[in-house]
ZAVOGU-101135 format. One line per 2 residues: number of its first residue (from 1); their letters; for each residue x, y, z of N, C-alpha, C. Coordinates in steps of 0.05 Angstrom, whole numbers, plus 5000, padded with zeros to 4 digits. Atoms other than C-alpha are relative to their C-alpha. Layout:
BEGIN
NUM	a	X Y Z X Y Z X Y Z; ...
END
This chain:
BEGIN
1	md	5017 4976 5000 5000 5000 5000 5018 5025 5000; 4985 4976 5001 5024 5070 4986 5004 5011 5029
3	nd	4994 4987 4975 5057 5107 5044 4986 5027 5000; 5017 4977 5002 5000 5157 5046 4991 5009 5028
5	pv	5008 4992 4972 4994 5196 5112 4971 5006 5003; 5029 4994 4998 4923 5218 5097 4984 4974 5002
7	lt	5012 5027 4999 4903 5145 5084 5004 4988 5028; 4994 5011 4973 4938 5124 5148 4983 5013 5022
9	ek	5017 4986 4981 4901 5177 5187 4971 4991 4999; 5027 5009 5003 4835 5154 5159 4996 4972 5012
11	lq	5001 5027 4989 4850 5082 5177 5000 5000 5030; 4999 4998 4971 4868 5101 5248 4974 5010 5011
13	aq	5026 4988 4991 4804 5142 5255 4978 4979 5000; 5022 5020 5003 4762 5081 5234 5010 4973 5009
15	hg	4990 5025 4989 4801 5028 5272 5007 4979 4979; 4989 5018 5020 4833 4999 5210 4983 4995 4976
17	il	5019 5005 5022 4772 4999 5163 5000 5024 4981; 5002 4980 5021 4770 5037 5097 4977 4992 4981
19	tr	5022 5006 5018 4706 5040 5056 5008 5009 4971; 4996 4991 5028 4703 5048 4980 4996 5030 4998
21	ad	5005 4971 5001 4673 5117 4990 5023 5016 5011; 4976 4986 4988 4732 5136 5035 5022 5000 4980
23	al	4977 5002 5019 4782 5111 4983 4996 5019 4977; 5005 4982 5022 4748 5149 4927 5004 5029 5008
25	al	4997 4973 4990 4746 5212 4969 5029 5008 5003; 4971 4995 4996 4821 5205 4981 5015 4999 4973
27	gy	4987 4999 5026 4834 5201 4906 5008 4973 4988; 4994 5027 5010 4839 5125 4897 4976 4991 4983
29	dd	5022 5009 5017 4797 5105 4836 4997 4970 5001; 5006 5029 4998 4766 5036 4826 5022 4983 4989
31	pr	4978 5017 5010 4823 5008 4782 5023 4998 5021; 4979 5001 4980 4873 5027 4836 4992 4984 5025
33	is	5010 5016 4978 4830 4997 4891 5001 4971 4993; 4999 5028 5009 4824 4933 4850 5028 4990 5000
35	af	4972 5008 5001 4899 4932 4842 5010 4993 5028; 4992 5005 4973 4910 4937 4917 4989 4973 5010
37	ir	5012 5026 4992 4862 4878 4927 5013 4977 4986; 4988 5021 5016 4891 4837 4871 5028 4993 5009
39	tg	4972 5005 4992 4962 4844 4896 5002 4993 5030; 5000 5008 4973 4941 4827 4967 5007 5021 5021
41	qw	4993 4979 4980 4957 4894 4999 4975 5008 5016; 5024 4996 4985 4884 4904 5018 4984 4974 5001
43	rv	5018 5023 4997 4836 4851 5044 4972 5010 5000; 5029 4992 5001 4761 4855 5030 4987 4988 5025
45	vr	5013 5009 4976 4726 4852 5097 4970 4994 4994; 5027 5004 5012 4657 4858 5064 4999 5017 4975
47	rg	5002 4985 5025 4633 4887 4999 5003 5031 5006; 4997 4971 4997 4659 4959 4995 5015 5008 5026
49	ay	4985 4993 4975 4702 4955 5059 5026 4984 5000; 4974 5012 5002 4776 4940 5063 5016 5005 5025
51	vp	4981 4997 4978 4832 4931 5113 5027 4993 4989; 4973 5007 5009 4907 4931 5102 5007 4971 5007
53	at	4993 5028 4995 4934 4860 5096 5016 4996 5025; 4984 5002 4976 4984 4873 5151 4983 5000 5025
55	tw	5019 5000 4977 4927 4889 5199 4985 4974 5002; 5016 5025 5000 4885 4829 5179 5017 4976 5009
57	da	4983 5023 4994 4943 4780 5183 5009 4999 5029; 4991 4999 4972 4963 4803 5252 4977 4998 5020
59	ss	5023 4999 4982 4892 4799 5280 4991 4972 5009; 5011 5025 4990 4862 4745 5324 4972 4996 4989
61	er	5028 5005 5010 4794 4713 5310 4981 5021 5010; 5017 4979 4990 4761 4763 5356 5004 5026 4985
63	er	4993 4975 5014 4797 4821 5323 4990 5001 4972; 5011 5001 5028 4778 4798 5253 4970 5003 5000
65	hl	5029 4996 4998 4706 4793 5274 4993 5029 5005; 5006 4972 4993 4708 4862 5303 5005 5019 4976
67	lk	4996 4985 5025 4736 4889 5237 4975 4998 4982; 5025 5004 5016 4675 4859 5202 4977 5015 5013
69	vr	5021 4985 4986 4630 4888 5255 5001 5030 4995; 4997 4971 5005 4659 4957 5246 4992 5007 4971
71	av	5007 4994 5028 4651 4952 5170 4970 5001 4997; 5029 5000 5001 4577 4935 5179 4989 5025 5013
73	sl	5009 4976 4986 4569 4992 5229 5004 5025 4983; 4995 4977 5017 4600 5041 5181 4980 5001 4977
75	kl	5019 5001 5022 4553 5018 5126 4972 5007 5008; 5028 4998 4992 4487 5016 5164 4994 5022 5020
77	gd	5003 4977 4983 4498 5070 5216 4978 4998 5020; 5020 4997 4979 4440 5092 5259 4976 4981 4997
79	rv	5023 5018 5004 4392 5040 5230 5002 4975 5016; 4996 5026 4986 4422 4983 5271 5016 5004 5025
81	ai	4982 5001 4977 4457 4965 5336 5013 4972 4999; 4986 5025 4998 4509 4911 5343 4988 4984 5023
83	sh	5013 5017 4980 4480 4852 5382 5010 4972 5000; 4993 5028 4998 4485 4779 5401 5030 4995 5003
85	qs	4972 5006 4996 4554 4747 5395 5019 5021 4990; 4983 4978 5009 4581 4806 5356 5004 5021 5022
87	av	4998 4981 4977 4566 4851 5416 5016 4987 5023; 4983 5014 4980 4597 4798 5462 5029 5005 4993
89	av	4972 4994 5008 4661 4808 5421 5007 5029 5006; 4995 4971 4995 4655 4884 5427 5006 5005 5029
91	yg	4997 4996 4971 4649 4880 5503 5023 4984 5012; 4977 5015 4990 4709 4833 5508 4993 4976 5018
93	lp	5009 5023 4984 4669 4776 5539 5008 4974 4986; 4991 5025 5012 4685 4702 5527 4985 4992 4975
95	ld	5011 5008 5026 4673 4676 5457 4999 4969 4997; 4999 5029 5002 4682 4602 5472 4972 4989 4994
97	gl	5025 5013 5008 4627 4562 5437 4982 5018 4983; 5017 4982 5016 4601 4623 5398 5008 4999 4971
99	dl	4996 5001 5029 4594 4622 5322 5004 5028 4990; 4994 4973 5009 4628 4683 5292 5000 5002 4969
101	rq	5000 4999 5029 4615 4667 5219 4982 5023 4989; 5017 4978 5008 4561 4721 5216 5003 5024 5019
103	vh	5003 4977 4983 4558 4792 5241 4971 5003 5008; 5028 4998 4990 4496 4801 5285 4994 5029 5007
105	it	5009 4973 4995 4458 4866 5286 4970 4998 5007; 5029 4997 4995 4390 4886 5313 4990 5026 4988
107	rt	5011 4977 5014 4348 4933 5271 4986 5018 5020; 5014 4981 4983 4326 4996 5306 4981 5017 4983
109	da	5019 4987 5018 4286 5019 5245 4977 4980 4995; 5023 5017 5005 4225 4986 5214 5006 4976 4982
111	cr	4993 5022 5018 4263 4934 5175 4994 4973 5012; 5007 5027 4991 4246 4860 5179 5025 4984 5006
113	ar	4978 5018 4994 4290 4804 5206 5007 4984 4975; 4991 5015 5024 4332 4769 5153 5030 4995 5003
115	vv	4971 5004 5002 4401 4743 5136 5008 5008 4972; 4990 4991 5026 4437 4779 5080 5030 4996 5000
117	ga	4972 5007 5000 4504 4750 5062 5009 4990 5026; 4989 5009 4974 4544 4743 5126 4990 5019 5023
119	vh	5011 4982 4980 4501 4793 5165 4972 4991 5008; 5026 5009 4990 4443 4769 5209 4986 5024 5012
121	hh	5016 4978 4991 4391 4823 5218 4978 4990 5019; 5020 5008 4980 4349 4813 5282 4981 5023 5004
123	va	5020 4980 4993 4286 4850 5303 4990 4994 5028; 5010 5004 4973 4266 4860 5376 4986 5026 5009
125	rg	5016 4977 4992 4212 4906 5405 5015 5016 5022; 4988 4983 4980 4240 4965 5444 5030 5001 5000
127	sa	4971 5001 5000 4312 4953 5424 5013 5028 4996; 4989 4973 5005 4322 5026 5402 5006 5014 5026
129	ql	4996 4986 4974 4318 5047 5476 5023 4987 5016; 4979 5015 4985 4374 4998 5495 5027 5003 4988
131	vr	4975 4996 5015 4430 5025 5451 5019 5018 5015; 4980 4982 4989 4495 5054 5476 5023 5001 4980
133	lv	4977 4997 5018 4557 5079 5440 5025 4987 5013; 4975 5013 4992 4620 5036 5446 5021 5003 4978
135	dg	4979 4995 5020 4683 5059 5409 4987 5011 4974; 5012 4988 5023 4638 5099 5363 4979 4983 4986
137	mr	5021 5018 5012 4591 5040 5347 4976 4999 5018; 5025 5004 4985 4519 5032 5367 4998 4970 5007
139	vl	5000 5028 4990 4515 4969 5410 4978 4998 5020; 5020 5004 4979 4458 4940 5451 5015 4998 5027
141	dp	4988 4999 4973 4471 4947 5526 5007 4971 5009; 4991 5027 4993 4507 4889 5561 4979 4981 5011
143	at	5020 5018 4989 4447 4862 5599 4984 4987 4978; 5015 5010 5022 4408 4854 5535 5017 4980 4984
145	vv	4982 5017 5016 4467 4824 5497 5004 4973 5012; 4994 5026 4988 4485 4770 5547 4976 4983 5002
147	le	5024 5017 4999 4413 4748 5554 4992 4990 4973; 5004 5009 5028 4404 4746 5478 5016 4975 4994
149	va	4981 5021 5007 4465 4702 5472 4994 4975 5018; 5005 5022 4982 4448 4659 5533 4975 4984 4991
151	ga	5023 5014 5009 4381 4642 5502 5004 4985 4974; 4996 5011 5027 4411 4621 5436 5022 4979 4998
153	ig	4977 5019 5001 4471 4578 5454 4998 4980 5023; 5000 5021 4980 4488 4519 5498 5003 5011 5028
155	lf	5000 4991 4972 4485 4522 5574 5028 5008 5009; 4973 4995 4991 4561 4520 5585 5010 5028 4990
157	pa	4991 4974 5009 4580 4579 5540 4982 5023 5010; 5018 4979 4990 4518 4617 5563 5007 5008 5028
159	vs	4993 4993 4973 4537 4613 5636 5027 5014 5001; 4974 4987 5000 4609 4631 5620 4997 5030 4992
161	vl	5004 4972 5008 4585 4695 5585 4987 5016 5022; 5014 4986 4978 4538 4713 5642 5019 5004 5023
163	da	4981 4997 4978 4591 4699 5695 5020 5023 4994; 4980 4979 5007 4642 4743 5658 4988 5028 5000
165	ai	5012 4974 5000 4593 4800 5648 4996 5010 5029; 5003 4992 4972 4579 4801 5723 5027 5005 5013
167	qh	4973 4997 4988 4652 4792 5742 5013 5026 4991; 4988 4975 5010 4672 4851 5697 4982 5025 5007
169	ey	5017 4979 4990 4616 4892 5729 4985 5015 4978; 5018 4988 5021 4578 4905 5664 4972 5000 5011
171	vd	5028 5004 4990 4515 4881 5700 5002 4986 5027; 5002 5017 4976 4493 4849 5765 4975 4982 4997
173	ld	5022 5019 5003 4444 4793 5777 4972 5013 5002; 5025 4986 4998 4388 4840 5798 4992 5013 4973
175	al	5005 4987 5026 4395 4879 5733 4993 4980 4979; 5006 5021 5020 4396 4815 5692 4972 4988 5004
177	na	5027 5011 4995 4334 4788 5725 4978 5020 4992; 5019 4979 5008 4298 4854 5714 4998 5001 4970
179	rm	5001 4998 5029 4318 4856 5641 4987 4974 4988; 5012 5024 5010 4298 4783 5632 4970 5001 5000
181	aq	5029 4996 4999 4228 4801 5654 4990 5016 4977; 5008 4983 5023 4226 4854 5599 5003 4985 4973
183	mr	4993 5013 5025 4253 4806 5546 4986 4974 4996; 5011 5027 5002 4210 4745 5557 4985 4995 4974
185	tw	5013 5004 5026 4172 4757 5492 5018 5003 4976; 4981 4997 5022 4235 4769 5451 5005 4973 4987
187	pg	4993 5026 5013 4251 4715 5399 5027 4990 5009; 4974 5013 4996 4306 4666 5417 5011 5002 5028
189	vs	4989 4998 4973 4312 4679 5492 4989 4980 5020; 5013 5019 4982 4273 4620 5520 5019 4984 5017
191	ga	4980 5015 4984 4337 4585 5544 5015 5017 5020; 4984 4982 4982 4364 4646 5581 4994 4997 5029
193	pr	5005 5002 4971 4327 4637 5648 5016 4978 5014; 4985 5022 4987 4360 4570 5661 5029 5007 5004
195	al	4972 4992 4998 4430 4597 5647 5003 5022 5021; 4999 4978 4980 4415 4659 5689 4998 4989 5028
197	al	5002 5011 4973 4395 4616 5748 5026 4987 5010; 4974 5013 4993 4464 4583 5746 5023 5020 5000
199	an	4978 4981 5002 4505 4647 5736 5010 5009 5027; 4988 4991 4975 4553 4671 5789 5023 5018 4993
201	gk	4979 4981 5008 4595 4733 5781 5026 4997 5015; 4974 5004 4986 4649 4707 5828 5019 4982 4984
203	ae	4983 5016 5017 4675 4659 5775 5020 5019 4985; 4979 4982 5010 4741 4689 5750 5011 4991 4973
205	sv	4990 5009 5026 4751 4650 5685 4979 4982 4987; 5018 5018 5014 4715 4610 5632 5003 4972 5011
207	ge	4994 5026 4989 4749 4548 5660 4985 4995 5026; 5014 5003 4975 4720 4560 5729 4970 4997 4996
209	sh	5029 5003 5007 4650 4569 5699 4994 4972 4990; 5005 5026 5011 4656 4505 5659 5003 4978 5022
211	cr	4996 5020 4978 4683 4467 5720 4975 4999 5018; 5024 4998 4982 4625 4491 5764 4976 4987 4987
213	lt	5023 5011 5015 4574 4472 5710 5003 4970 4997; 4996 5028 5003 4605 4404 5699 4994 4985 5026
215	ly	5006 5012 4974 4602 4388 5773 4970 5001 5006; 5029 4998 4996 4530 4413 5775 4986 4978 4984
217	kl	5012 5021 5016 4512 4365 5719 5006 4972 5011; 4993 5026 4988 4547 4309 5756 4986 4996 5027
219	gf	5016 5003 4976 4502 4322 5816 5012 5010 5026; 4987 4989 4976 4550 4356 5864 4986 5026 5008
221	pa	5013 4975 4991 4521 4413 5907 5017 5024 4992; 4986 4975 5008 4538 4485 5890 5021 5008 5021
223	pq	4980 4991 4981 4603 4509 5921 4998 5029 5006; 4995 4972 4996 4620 4575 5952 5025 5008 4983
225	lq	4978 4992 5018 4667 4615 5906 5017 5022 5012; 4981 4980 4992 4729 4656 5920 4999 5006 5030
227	vv	5000 4998 4971 4730 4642 5994 5028 5005 5011; 4974 4993 4989 4787 4672 6035 5004 4984 5026
229	fa	4993 5015 4976 4822 4630 6089 5022 5013 5015; 4979 4988 4982 4864 4652 6148 5007 4980 5021
231	dg	4991 5015 4977 4904 4619 6203 5012 5019 5020; 4989 4984 4979 4942 4644 6263 5019 5022 4990
233	rg	4983 4980 5012 4988 4683 6216 4985 5020 4982; 5016 4982 5016 4931 4718 6180 4989 4988 4975
235	kf	5011 5009 5025 4897 4713 6113 5022 4991 4981; 4979 5010 5017 4936 4672 6064 4991 4987 4974
237	ar	5009 5014 5023 4892 4640 6011 4971 5008 4992; 5027 4997 5011 4832 4655 5966 4997 4978 4980
239	vd	5002 5025 5016 4807 4591 5934 4977 5002 4980; 5020 4999 5021 4765 4579 5872 4973 4990 5010
241	my	5025 5011 4991 4712 4534 5903 5004 4986 5027; 4999 5011 4972 4696 4511 5974 4973 4988 5007
243	wp	5024 5013 4989 4646 4461 6002 5004 4997 5030; 4996 5002 4971 4642 4474 6077 4988 4974 5012
245	ef	5012 5025 4990 4597 4413 6086 5019 4976 4997; 4981 5022 5004 4654 4369 6061 5028 5007 5011
247	gl	4973 4992 4994 4714 4410 6083 5018 4997 4976; 4986 5005 5025 4736 4408 6010 5004 5026 4985
249	il	4993 4978 5017 4772 4460 5968 5007 4990 4972; 4992 5007 5028 4777 4457 5892 5013 5024 4987
251	ef	4986 4980 5016 4827 4496 5851 4999 4992 4971; 5001 5008 5028 4814 4497 5777 5025 5007 4985
253	dg	4976 4996 5017 4874 4488 5731 5024 5010 5015; 4977 4993 4983 4920 4502 5789 5002 5030 5004
255	rv	4994 4972 4994 4938 4567 5822 5029 5007 4994; 4972 4995 5005 5011 4559 5803 5003 5016 4975
257	ky	4997 4983 5023 5028 4616 5756 5030 5001 4993; 4972 5002 5006 5094 4596 5726 5011 5024 4986
259	gr	4988 4978 5013 5142 4650 5706 4991 5027 5009; 5008 4974 4990 5115 4706 5750 5025 5018 5002
261	vg	4978 4981 5000 5159 4768 5747 5015 5000 5026; 4984 4999 4976 5216 4766 5796 5000 4974 5017
263	et	5002 5025 4984 5202 4694 5818 5006 4976 4982; 4994 5023 5016 5231 4629 5794 4977 4980 5002
265	ta	5020 5021 5000 5188 4569 5777 5001 4984 5026; 4997 5016 4975 5217 4531 5836 4988 5015 5024
267	qt	5011 4984 4978 5198 4588 5883 4970 5001 5000; 5029 5000 5002 5128 4591 5856 4988 4974 5009
269	vf	5010 5026 4992 5117 4517 5864 5003 4996 5031; 4996 5003 4971 5146 4519 5935 4979 5016 5015
271	de	5019 4983 4986 5101 4577 5955 4972 4988 4998; 5026 5013 5003 5041 4539 5928 4997 4976 5018
273	kv	5001 5023 4981 5059 4478 5968 4996 5009 5028; 5004 4990 4973 5065 4519 6031 4971 5009 5004
275	re	5028 4991 4998 4997 4550 6017 4981 4976 5004; 5017 5024 4997 4965 4481 6009 5004 4987 5027
277	dr	4995 5012 4973 4999 4455 6072 4986 5016 5022; 5015 4984 4980 4969 4513 6111 4970 4995 4999
279	lr	5029 5007 5002 4900 4496 6083 4995 4973 5013; 5004 5027 4988 4908 4423 6102 5003 5000 5030
281	al	4997 4998 4971 4931 4444 6171 4974 5010 5013; 5027 4992 4990 4861 4474 6179 4980 4977 4998
283	gl	5017 5023 5002 4833 4405 6167 4985 4998 4973; 5013 4999 5026 4815 4418 6094 5014 4983 4980
285	ev	4989 5016 5022 4826 4374 6033 5000 5018 4975; 4998 4984 5024 4850 4407 5968 5002 4982 4976
287	vr	4999 5015 5025 4836 4378 5899 5004 5019 4977; 4995 4984 5024 4862 4406 5833 4987 4988 4976
289	vl	5014 5009 5024 4821 4401 5770 5011 5014 4976; 4989 4989 5025 4850 4411 5700 4978 5000 4978
291	wd	5019 5000 5023 4815 4425 5634 4995 4971 4991; 5003 5028 5010 4827 4352 5614 4980 4985 5016
293	hl	5019 5014 4983 4786 4328 5673 4971 5006 4991; 5027 4993 5008 4725 4365 5646 4991 4984 4975
295	lr	5006 5016 5023 4729 4322 5583 4995 4971 5007; 5004 5028 4991 4725 4258 5624 4983 5001 5026
297	pn	5016 4996 4976 4666 4269 5671 4999 4977 5020; 5000 5023 4982 4666 4198 5699 5024 5000 5018
299	el	4975 4998 4985 4738 4206 5720 4998 5023 5020; 5003 4977 4983 4722 4274 5749 4982 4993 5024
301	ra	5018 5008 4978 4664 4245 5790 5015 4982 5020; 4985 5018 4983 4710 4190 5817 5020 5016 5016
303	mm	4980 4984 4986 4764 4241 5834 4988 5017 5022; 5013 4984 4980 4715 4286 5870 4990 4983 5024
305	na	5009 5017 4978 4685 4229 5910 5023 4991 5017; 4977 5008 4984 4754 4206 5931 5010 5023 5017
307	ai	4991 4976 4985 4772 4277 5952 4981 5005 5023; 5020 4997 4979 4707 4282 5992 5005 4980 5023
309	ar	4994 5021 4980 4724 4216 6027 5025 5008 5016; 4976 4991 4986 4794 4242 6044 4994 5023 5019
311	aq	5007 4977 4984 4764 4307 6069 4986 4992 5025; 5014 5009 4977 4718 4270 6116 5018 4987 5021
313	lr	4980 5011 4981 4778 4233 6146 5015 5021 5014; 4984 4978 4988 4812 4299 6159 4984 5015 5022
315	rp	5017 4983 4983 4753 4330 6196 5004 4995 5030; 4996 5003 4971 4763 4297 6264 5026 5013 5010
317	aa	4974 4988 4992 4836 4321 6265 4998 5030 5003; 5003 4971 4999 4810 4392 6256 4984 5009 5024
319	s	5017 4992 4978 4764 4390 6316 5015 5004 5026
END
């Protein structure tokens, strides 16, 4: 691409997107635009919208979807609001299990619902009152977005999105329940109440959400989350999950953060061992669950039952 400072400024102003109208206004005629595309210097994000190849090639899946979202927003403007999984991407919430092949928008004009190319146009009553500006784009508010998505996808990714939205303080459970009451007649949200009933904003990662849901489906009672423990030397541990009725602590995927700044791996592992020893000195059992365990639920059930049995043996020593 030409080293054109005006073009560079335009790209920066539009977060990497250049429309055909922009290019023409800057003096790039159609043959020259076609040449940029043919030689691979520009990538076509959607019809009439381009991005430099260097930007596209360096972008993650989320970032590429956001480039497409921005291109649609530039084209349709005030007639639509970004919604569903596209808005989940805008808000930086988990995308695990979400299909990003289409850009999702909700019409705030009188247009009907339809799919045109790779853009899914939704219609929902009252949506025009739920729009906010995010990085210059019209986006439905977080409570609406996470409930839309929760109603349209599987339970596990739905709960992960809800947990993350609460954890990041976009919404709280009271606000979500109030919005759910307003959205019960919206298309595609029938599955949202079940996911909402299982949401917990104390989960700090997608993995923790999936672990909690897996244990729920296996029949284990709901744990307390992010519980802080102390001994005679003061507070020393905040754990992922805790069952006081069992005296059992679960840490998902380990709390060992290898390679922390200023700390060797050996020191990190030693500190973690000391932490667990202090927990066990309180009469508690600690079990670690990895992502792989979630793929083998029967093994996870057996591991949890064994840990509960060990925890029960520890309890008399704690009295």
